[in-house]
C-alpha positions as CSV (number, residue, x, y, z in Angstrom):
1,X,6.9,35.8,-17.1
2,X,6.0,32.3,-16.1
3,X,8.6,30.1,-14.3
4,X,7.6,27.1,-16.3
5,X,5.7,27.0,-19.6
6,X,4.7,24.0,-21.6
7,X,3.5,25.1,-25.0
8,X,1.3,22.6,-26.9
9,X,3.5,19.6,-26.1
10,X,2.9,16.2,-27.6
11,X,5.2,13.2,-27.1
12,X,5.3,9.5,-27.8
13,X,8.0,7.1,-26.6
14,X,9.9,5.1,-29.3
15,X,8.7,1.6,-29.6
16,X,5.7,1.7,-27.2
17,X,2.1,3.0,-27.0
18,X,2.4,3.8,-23.3
19,X,3.0,7.3,-21.9
20,X,1.8,9.2,-24.9
21,X,0.7,12.8,-24.2
22,X,-1.1,15.2,-26.5
23,X,-1.5,18.9,-26.7
24,X,-0.3,19.7,-23.2
25,X,-0.1,23.4,-22.2
26,X,0.7,24.3,-18.7
27,X,1.8,27.6,-17.1
28,X,3.3,27.7,-13.6
29,X,4.3,31.0,-12.0
30,X,7.3,31.3,-9.7
31,X,6.4,30.0,-6.3
32,X,3.5,28.0,-7.6
33,X,2.6,24.5,-6.6
34,X,0.6,22.3,-9.0
35,X,-0.4,18.7,-8.7
36,X,-0.8,16.3,-11.7
37,X,-3.2,13.5,-11.0
38,X,-5.2,10.9,-12.9
39,X,-5.3,7.1,-13.5
40,X,-2.0,5.1,-13.8
41,X,-0.5,5.6,-17.2
42,X,-2.2,8.9,-18.0
43,X,1.1,10.7,-18.7
44,X,2.0,12.4,-15.4
45,X,5.6,11.2,-15.2
46,X,6.1,12.0,-18.9
47,X,5.3,15.7,-18.1
48,X,7.9,15.8,-15.3
49,X,10.5,14.3,-17.6
50,X,9.9,17.0,-20.1
51,X,10.6,19.7,-17.5
52,X,13.8,18.1,-16.1
53,X,15.2,17.4,-19.6
54,X,15.1,13.6,-19.4
55,X,12.9,13.8,-22.5
56,X,14.4,13.8,-25.1
57,X,17.9,13.5,-23.6
58,X,17.4,10.0,-22.1
59,X,14.0,9.0,-23.3
60,X,13.7,9.2,-27.1
61,X,10.6,9.6,-29.1
62,X,8.5,11.9,-31.2
63,X,8.3,15.4,-29.6
64,X,6.5,18.5,-30.8
65,X,5.9,21.8,-28.9
66,X,8.2,23.6,-26.6
67,X,9.2,23.7,-22.9
68,X,10.4,26.9,-21.3
69,X,12.0,27.7,-17.9
70,X,12.5,31.4,-17.1
71,X,11.6,32.1,-20.7
72,X,14.5,29.9,-22.1
73,X,13.6,27.1,-24.5
74,X,15.0,23.8,-23.0
75,X,15.7,22.5,-26.5
76,X,18.7,24.9,-26.5
77,X,19.9,24.0,-23.0
78,X,22.2,21.2,-21.9
79,X,20.8,18.8,-19.3
80,X,23.4,19.7,-16.7
81,X,22.3,23.3,-16.9
82,X,18.7,22.3,-16.5
83,X,19.6,20.2,-13.5
84,X,20.9,23.4,-11.7
85,X,17.4,24.8,-11.9
86,X,15.1,21.8,-11.7
87,X,15.7,19.0,-9.1
88,X,13.8,15.7,-9.4
89,X,12.7,13.1,-6.8
90,X,11.7,9.9,-8.6
91,X,9.1,7.4,-7.5
92,X,11.8,4.8,-7.0
93,X,14.6,6.5,-5.1
94,X,17.1,3.7,-5.9
95,X,17.2,4.9,-9.5
96,X,18.8,8.1,-8.5
97,X,21.4,6.9,-6.0
98,X,25.2,7.0,-6.8
99,X,26.7,6.4,-3.4
100,X,26.6,3.7,-0.8
101,X,26.5,6.1,2.2
102,X,23.8,8.7,3.0
103,X,26.2,11.6,3.5
104,X,27.9,11.0,0.2
105,X,24.5,10.8,-1.6
106,X,23.3,14.1,-0.1
107,X,26.6,15.7,-1.1
108,X,26.8,14.1,-4.6
109,X,25.2,16.9,-6.6
110,X,27.2,19.6,-4.9
111,X,30.4,17.8,-5.6
112,X,29.5,17.6,-9.3
113,X,29.0,21.3,-9.3
114,X,32.5,21.9,-7.9
115,X,31.4,23.3,-4.6
116,X,34.3,23.5,-2.1
117,X,34.5,20.8,0.6
118,X,33.8,23.1,3.6
119,X,30.6,24.5,2.0
120,X,29.5,20.9,1.1
121,X,29.9,19.8,4.8
122,X,27.9,22.9,5.9
123,X,25.1,22.3,3.4
124,X,24.8,18.6,4.3
125,X,24.5,19.5,7.9
126,X,21.9,22.3,7.2
127,X,19.9,19.9,5.0
128,X,19.8,17.3,7.8
129,X,18.7,19.9,10.3
130,X,16.1,21.5,8.0
131,X,14.5,18.1,7.1
132,X,15.0,16.5,10.5
133,X,16.9,13.5,9.2
134,X,20.1,13.7,11.4
135,X,19.3,10.1,12.4
136,X,19.9,9.0,8.7
137,X,23.4,10.5,8.4
138,X,26.4,8.2,8.2
139,X,24.2,5.2,7.3
140,X,24.6,2.6,4.6
141,X,22.0,3.3,1.9
142,X,21.3,-0.4,1.4
143,X,20.3,-0.7,5.1
144,X,17.6,1.9,4.8
145,X,13.9,1.2,4.4
146,X,12.0,2.3,1.3
147,X,10.7,5.3,3.1
148,X,14.1,6.3,4.5
149,X,15.6,6.1,1.0
150,X,12.8,8.4,-0.2
151,X,13.9,11.0,2.4
152,X,17.5,10.8,1.4
153,X,16.5,11.2,-2.3
154,X,14.6,14.4,-1.3
155,X,17.6,15.6,0.8
156,X,20.0,15.2,-2.1
157,X,17.9,17.6,-4.2
158,X,17.2,20.0,-1.3
159,X,21.0,20.4,-0.7
160,X,21.3,21.6,-4.3
161,X,18.8,24.4,-3.6
162,X,17.1,24.4,-7.1
163,X,14.3,26.9,-8.0
164,X,12.1,24.0,-9.2
165,X,11.2,20.7,-7.5
166,X,9.7,17.9,-9.5
167,X,8.2,15.1,-7.2
168,X,7.0,11.9,-8.8
169,X,4.7,9.9,-6.4
170,X,6.8,11.2,-3.4
171,X,4.5,9.6,-0.8
172,X,4.4,6.1,-2.3
173,X,6.8,4.4,0.1
174,X,6.1,6.5,3.2
175,X,4.2,5.8,6.4
176,X,1.6,8.2,7.8
177,X,4.1,10.1,10.0
178,X,6.6,10.3,7.1
179,X,3.9,11.7,4.8
180,X,3.2,14.4,7.4
181,X,7.0,15.1,7.3
182,X,6.8,15.3,3.5
183,X,4.0,17.8,3.7
184,X,6.2,19.9,6.0
185,X,9.0,19.7,3.5
186,X,6.7,21.0,0.7
187,X,5.5,23.8,3.0
188,X,9.2,24.7,3.6
189,X,9.7,24.9,-0.1
190,X,6.6,27.0,-0.6
191,X,7.8,29.4,2.1
192,X,11.2,29.7,0.3
193,X,9.3,30.6,-2.9
194,X,10.2,27.4,-4.8
195,X,8.2,26.2,-7.8
196,X,6.8,22.7,-7.2
197,X,5.2,20.2,-9.5
198,X,3.9,16.9,-7.9
199,X,2.7,13.9,-9.8
200,X,0.6,12.0,-7.3
201,X,-2.3,9.6,-6.6
202,X,-2.4,10.2,-2.8
203,X,-4.1,13.6,-2.5
204,X,-5.2,14.0,1.2
205,X,-1.9,15.5,2.3
206,X,-1.8,18.0,-0.6
207,X,-5.3,19.3,-0.5
208,X,-4.4,22.8,0.9
209,X,-0.9,23.0,-0.5
210,X,-1.6,22.8,-4.2
211,X,-2.6,26.0,-6.0
212,X,-3.9,24.2,-9.0
213,X,-4.7,20.5,-9.8
214,X,-4.5,19.1,-13.3
215,X,-6.4,15.9,-14.0
216,X,-4.9,13.9,-16.9
217,X,-6.7,11.2,-18.9
218,X,-5.2,9.2,-21.8
219,X,-2.4,11.7,-22.2
220,X,-4.4,14.9,-22.2
221,X,-5.4,17.4,-19.6
222,X,-9.1,16.9,-19.1
223,X,-9.7,19.2,-16.1
224,X,-8.0,22.1,-14.4
225,X,-9.1,23.1,-11.0
226,X,-8.1,25.8,-8.5
227,X,-7.7,24.4,-5.0
228,X,-11.0,25.6,-3.7
229,X,-12.9,24.2,-6.7
230,X,-11.2,20.8,-6.5
231,X,-12.2,20.3,-2.9
232,X,-15.8,20.9,-3.8
233,X,-15.9,17.7,-5.8
234,X,-18.4,15.2,-4.4
235,X,-17.5,11.7,-3.4
236,X,-19.4,10.4,-6.4
237,X,-17.5,12.7,-8.7
238,X,-14.2,11.8,-7.2
239,X,-14.8,8.0,-7.5
240,X,-16.0,8.5,-11.1
241,X,-12.6,10.1,-11.9
242,X,-10.8,7.3,-10.1
243,X,-9.2,9.6,-7.5
244,X,-8.0,8.6,-4.1
245,X,-9.6,10.1,-0.9
246,X,-9.2,13.8,-0.1
247,X,-9.2,13.0,3.7
248,X,-7.1,10.7,5.8
249,X,-9.2,8.1,7.6
250,X,-8.2,5.6,10.3
251,X,-8.4,2.2,8.7
252,X,-11.5,0.1,9.5
253,X,-10.8,-3.6,9.1
254,X,-13.0,-5.8,6.9
255,X,-15.0,-7.8,9.4
256,X,-14.7,-11.2,7.7
257,X,-11.8,-12.8,9.6
258,X,-12.0,-16.5,10.1
259,X,-9.6,-16.3,13.0
260,X,-10.9,-18.1,16.1
261,X,-7.7,-18.7,18.0
262,X,-7.2,-22.1,16.6
263,X,-4.2,-21.0,14.5
264,X,-2.8,-22.6,11.3
265,X,0.3,-20.3,11.6
266,X,2.0,-19.2,14.7
267,X,5.0,-17.2,15.8
268,X,6.4,-17.6,19.3
269,X,9.0,-15.3,20.9
270,X,10.5,-14.5,17.5
271,X,13.6,-12.3,17.4
272,X,14.7,-10.9,14.0
273,X,17.6,-8.9,12.7
274,X,20.8,-9.0,10.7
275,X,23.9,-10.9,11.9
276,X,23.8,-10.6,15.6
277,X,22.0,-7.2,15.6
278,X,18.4,-7.5,16.8
279,X,15.8,-5.3,15.0
280,X,12.7,-6.6,16.9
281,X,12.3,-9.2,19.6
282,X,9.6,-11.1,21.5
283,X,7.2,-11.2,18.5
284,X,4.1,-13.2,19.1
285,X,1.4,-13.8,16.5
286,X,-1.2,-16.3,15.3
287,X,-3.2,-16.5,12.0
288,X,-5.7,-18.8,10.4
289,X,-6.4,-19.7,6.8
290,X,-8.4,-16.9,5.0
291,X,-6.9,-14.1,7.0
292,X,-5.6,-10.9,5.2
293,X,-3.2,-9.3,7.6
294,X,-2.0,-5.7,7.3
295,X,1.6,-5.4,8.7
296,X,2.1,-1.8,9.6
297,X,4.5,0.4,11.5
298,X,7.0,3.3,10.9
299,X,9.5,3.2,8.1
300,X,12.5,1.2,9.2
301,X,10.8,-0.5,12.1
302,X,11.4,-4.0,10.6
303,X,8.3,-4.9,8.6
304,X,10.2,-6.2,5.6
305,X,12.7,-8.0,7.8
306,X,9.9,-9.8,9.6
307,X,8.3,-11.0,6.4
308,X,11.6,-12.1,4.9
309,X,12.1,-14.1,8.0
310,X,8.6,-15.6,7.8
311,X,9.4,-16.5,4.1
312,X,12.7,-18.2,5.1
313,X,14.7,-15.7,3.2
314,X,16.7,-14.9,6.3
315,X,17.3,-16.8,9.6
316,X,15.5,-15.8,12.8
317,X,17.9,-14.9,15.7
318,X,15.6,-16.7,18.2
319,X,12.1,-18.1,18.4
320,X,9.8,-20.6,16.9
321,X,7.5,-20.7,13.8
322,X,4.7,-23.3,13.6
323,X,2.3,-24.5,10.9
324,X,-0.6,-26.6,12.1
325,X,1.2,-27.0,15.4
326,X,4.4,-28.3,13.9
327,X,7.7,-26.5,14.2
328,X,8.9,-25.1,10.9
329,X,12.6,-24.6,10.0
330,X,13.9,-22.0,7.5
331,X,13.9,-24.4,4.5
332,X,10.3,-25.6,5.2
333,X,9.1,-21.9,5.3
334,X,10.8,-21.3,2.0
335,X,8.7,-24.1,0.6
336,X,5.5,-23.0,2.2
337,X,5.6,-19.2,1.4
338,X,5.8,-16.9,-1.5
339,X,6.6,-13.2,-1.6
340,X,5.3,-10.7,-4.2
341,X,8.0,-8.0,-4.1
342,X,7.3,-4.3,-4.3
343,X,9.2,-4.3,-7.6
344,X,7.8,-7.4,-9.2
345,X,10.3,-7.1,-12.1
346,X,12.9,-8.7,-9.9
347,X,11.1,-12.0,-9.8
348,X,10.0,-12.5,-13.4
349,X,12.5,-14.7,-15.5
350,X,10.8,-16.6,-18.3
351,X,10.0,-15.6,-21.9
352,X,6.2,-15.9,-21.7
353,X,3.4,-15.7,-19.2
354,X,2.7,-19.4,-19.5
355,X,6.3,-20.4,-19.0
356,X,6.7,-18.0,-16.1
357,X,3.8,-19.6,-14.2
358,X,5.5,-23.0,-14.0
359,X,9.1,-21.7,-14.0
360,X,11.4,-23.9,-11.9
361,X,8.9,-26.7,-11.6
362,X,10.1,-30.2,-12.6
363,X,6.7,-31.4,-13.6
364,X,4.1,-28.7,-14.4
365,X,0.4,-29.6,-14.6
366,X,-0.6,-27.9,-17.8
367,X,-4.3,-28.1,-16.9
368,X,-3.7,-26.5,-13.5
369,X,-1.6,-23.7,-15.2
370,X,-4.5,-23.0,-17.5
371,X,-7.0,-22.9,-14.6
372,X,-4.8,-20.5,-12.6
373,X,-4.2,-18.2,-15.6
374,X,-8.0,-18.0,-16.3
375,X,-8.8,-17.4,-12.6
376,X,-6.4,-14.4,-12.6
377,X,-7.5,-13.0,-16.1
378,X,-4.1,-13.8,-17.6
379,X,-5.0,-16.7,-20.0
380,X,-5.4,-14.4,-23.1
381,X,-1.9,-13.1,-22.3
382,X,-0.2,-16.5,-22.0
383,X,2.1,-16.0,-25.0
384,X,3.1,-12.5,-24.1
385,X,6.6,-11.7,-22.6
386,X,6.2,-10.8,-18.9
387,X,8.1,-7.5,-19.5
388,X,5.4,-6.3,-21.9
389,X,2.7,-6.6,-19.2
390,X,1.3,-3.7,-17.1
391,X,2.3,-3.4,-13.4
392,X,-1.0,-5.0,-12.2
393,X,-0.7,-7.9,-14.7
394,X,2.9,-8.5,-13.6
395,X,1.7,-8.6,-10.0
396,X,-1.0,-11.1,-10.8
397,X,1.5,-13.2,-12.7
398,X,3.7,-13.4,-9.6
399,X,0.6,-14.6,-7.7
400,X,0.0,-17.2,-10.4
401,X,3.5,-18.6,-9.8
402,X,2.7,-18.9,-6.1
403,X,-0.6,-20.7,-6.8
404,X,1.0,-23.1,-9.2
405,X,3.6,-24.0,-6.5
406,X,0.7,-24.4,-4.1
407,X,2.0,-22.1,-1.4
408,X,0.1,-21.6,1.9
409,X,1.2,-18.1,2.8
410,X,1.4,-15.2,0.4
411,X,3.3,-12.0,1.3
412,X,2.8,-8.7,-0.5
413,X,5.4,-5.9,0.1
414,X,3.7,-2.5,-0.5
415,X,1.6,-3.8,-3.4
416,X,-0.3,-0.5,-4.0
417,X,2.8,1.8,-4.0
418,X,2.1,4.4,-6.7
419,X,-1.3,2.8,-7.8
420,X,-4.4,4.7,-8.6
421,X,-7.8,4.0,-7.0
422,X,-8.9,1.4,-9.6
423,X,-5.6,-0.5,-9.5
424,X,-5.7,-0.5,-5.7
425,X,-9.2,-2.0,-5.8
426,X,-7.9,-4.7,-8.2
427,X,-5.2,-5.6,-5.7
428,X,-7.8,-5.7,-2.9
429,X,-10.0,-8.1,-4.9
430,X,-6.9,-10.3,-5.7
431,X,-6.1,-10.7,-2.0
432,X,-9.8,-11.5,-1.2
433,X,-9.7,-14.2,-3.9
434,X,-6.6,-15.8,-2.4
435,X,-8.0,-15.7,1.1
436,X,-11.2,-17.3,-0.2
437,X,-9.0,-20.2,-1.4
438,X,-7.7,-20.7,2.2
439,X,-4.4,-18.9,1.8
440,X,-3.0,-16.7,4.6
441,X,-2.1,-13.2,3.1
442,X,0.3,-10.8,4.8
443,X,0.6,-7.4,3.3
444,X,3.1,-4.7,4.3
445,X,1.3,-1.4,3.6
446,X,0.9,2.2,4.6
447,X,-2.2,2.5,2.4
448,X,-5.2,3.1,4.7
449,X,-7.6,2.7,1.8
450,X,-6.3,-0.8,1.0
451,X,-6.5,-1.8,4.7
452,X,-10.1,-0.7,4.8
453,X,-11.0,-2.5,1.6
454,X,-9.2,-5.8,2.1
455,X,-7.7,-6.5,5.4
456,X,-9.3,-8.6,8.2
457,X,-6.6,-8.1,10.8
458,X,-3.8,-5.7,11.6
459,X,-0.3,-6.5,13.0
460,X,1.4,-3.3,14.0
461,X,5.1,-3.3,14.7
462,X,6.6,-0.8,17.1
463,X,10.2,0.0,17.9
464,X,11.5,-1.3,21.3
């Protein structure tokens, strides 16, 4: 008997044409590890929501077919019973947190199952030991980096010890070393005989862990490969399918930097942190117009803190920031910079694309707005509500706002998190377009493919 069985499943969400899947049939034996891949929006996440019961419990729509775990039809099971067998790690870990401290978050599921206190304490300790995250215990969740939050989300599921693990883009916020740790976590699960389903764009770390790979296209399973057959795909075949690289490669910078030492932007002896607590000190850096700078380093090293400081969103502890040789204060950097957040939904406010582009401006130049929207392929969408746009369109809209405000420095925070090859290429071209207009572009990223495609320089942060 199969551990998981999807029998001719079709589903469409109420009120939207996105995420539709058709005629999905998948069988996963106990202890099996399968990867769902394909272009963004192909239906991977929808499949995981069917297995953990979120469809139709929390996401309503038209559903046909049946899902079985251990031979039991999930339509006859309560979601709290399903949760005991199937644990989920979502792409955005913040959506599954219920506590403000890490220990409480890891213990949360156990507490809800009525496990006695002493056993919970032992399980939290064992989880931290097994996953090598003792340094993350007794921490405020809001002080963690994106990658550290992902580790806590995984730990909270691991502590519950379910038979089935559902991982949705688990590597999207992780640095290279953390991805190696994630691979080790998955190997631990395989050794324990767990059944694992992973929806993922990044494939290199999974290439010899997955038993089968399912390629989804427009809501259907187009190809099914065994591991050995999948790895035989040529580069040409992989690119045609829009799949990321099967091998990790050291990033090779795009050799088009205009930097010649005569800097437009300069940081001198900068010290950054929170309150009086220093995260990084003695930072020195110069950049010129047209540079695309990859800001890299381990999760939690201070990349986002540095860029928030550059943007004037928080005050430097010490040091000097200069533009064209003139000292810049926090307010002047607020006026000169613009950050495109990792979750761009946080910075969209207006009721149409056109209104969003000039949101907050006292006098908007309608002709300039039109030119910017055309340049970013958004003009035909000008009357659409921002929330109806795709992720890539929202990202371009945020950039349109920065261009309308005539900002000199653009900062992108993990812009390719969870994106497929094609979407990552579009982000790369957008950055090149901005650099060609004389902007300085900083990008916090762990994506070696993006660095190779777009970045002219690299600024690597290391812990003191």
